[in-house]
C-alpha angles and dihedrals in degrees: 000000000000089000092054093052092046091050092049089049091053096044092049089052091051092048090053091047091051091053091048091052098044104038123074098189111104091212092054092049093051090047091052092049094048091043091053092052090048092052090049091053092049092049093049091049091046092050091053091048094056093043100256109149113227093230091062091048094049091045090059090043092055092051090047092051092048094053093042089050092052089051088049089057089049091049091051088056091052091046094063090049100044105013096049105023105023095237108158098217113177092167097080091127091059096060091040091054094046090055092048095050097043093050091046095050093049097045101036117109111223090219090063092060092073092092098149147330110315093006100089115136099257098144112056131044120235130195107203095222127160119275093250090059091052092045094053092042090052091056092046093048093049090048092050090048089052090049091055093043092045095058088056101041115022094083087065120086138219114326094010090059090047092053091048095049095047087050090053090051090052091050090053090050091052091049090052090049099048106029096080092164087065107029108016088245120235091345090074131204114282134189096037109184118248121223113273091342094134091046103049105026117087106242123230089231134034112279136169116274118270117242125196117190088344094306120116112234117211116229109233108154130087113226091251091055098055092091090067090057090049090049090056089051092051093046089051091055090048091050094050093045091047094051091047093050092045089055089048092051092053097043128089087251091057093048089050089055090053090049090054090049093052098043120352094183092055091049090050091050090054090058101263117145093229095183092056093048092048091048091051093049091046092052095045091051091049091050090056091047090052090053089053090051091053092050091049095050094050093046099050090034092217135081132182136152090283086079086080090063107146095208100055098027102040114013094044092047091053090050090050091053095046093047094047096043130279113246093019119103093199089051091050091055094043092048091051093054095043097047093044087053090054092043090051091044091061088067087079091064087084089061095054102034121081115254092239137016128208110221135168088259093051140272116330123206100222097201094048102034109024107030096073096047092045091052092051091046091054092051092046092050091052090048092051092050091051092049091049101044105021107022091169091055130247093303105015130201120307114251093213123044101157118102088210094063126069113223090228090060092062111091117235119247110271116249118242113262115240113256114259122233 
């Protein structure tokens, strides 16, 4: 029940945010703001009425926001590849997984691999470095992977590029599965350290003080409150990535990317080195995806080859970008939060569906055999509705991206003349 109220709280916030971003009328914006506050008050009162403690609701909300924020970072990386440059990358999961594994291997403490009899970390080698080292290395490794992949694939176009990138992601998954001396294989890597957790979280037992750069750091957070600190970290990464991509979109380099997306042959005829521009966009997008992979690994504290899952790491990210608005960074973030809310909301299907169903072909275990297909069907239906009624997404791409042009100076698109008799 706490999860339902937290999810409703988040979705109402996103609905209000969408109205604020898409409506120009001041009256409408004020109405959306006041309506959102009213919904929050009703949900909090309703939660108290049914006996849901606020701390449980906000605990679920913090975890939801963290995961949605990580997906927002991932969607921003895809936006510069597809939204700006038109690169049909279906290997998002590959760069995401590379970032997760590289950060984990560099940051993991070998002592934390002794999780039980027979499960000691005797395969891989770990380096016990600070989180910042692993985070930066994750971005560098994903960027270098994109550089290597780009030389082999970026001369392909459209569906050929898509086939090549999804093949690369599958190769990376197989490497993570079989190279046990590097990744622990299917067993995975547990107990991944979280940034500053041992320095700011009050321990259950007495422990020596934590020092960072020779300065003692006071511990001030309860274990249940650490997620809020991690949420601030994720929001900081979103903020930096968003500002960087907004500057890119409004720069001559960003406008060159859009020109390549619209007509690569015309851009080439005007003297643009289209391969270089595509390579740069591909690498920048992969760097952002690697950052998202690092954040994911250190939040869930476990990584295994399932992190390369194409459904939740590629298909869902594409849906987030299309729903929010291709070529719009605000839309990419909004789409990530909305679609993760819907994806999370489908978890409650298990509470309303019967455990088993008797069918002419036999008994079906709903949780094991129907839950996954029903979740995908819900996402696909939403995607189809967006493509039918808002093909540009909830926000859509901005018509003007140059800082030298006033939006009012751009003529509106002429309306179609009615057909004469």
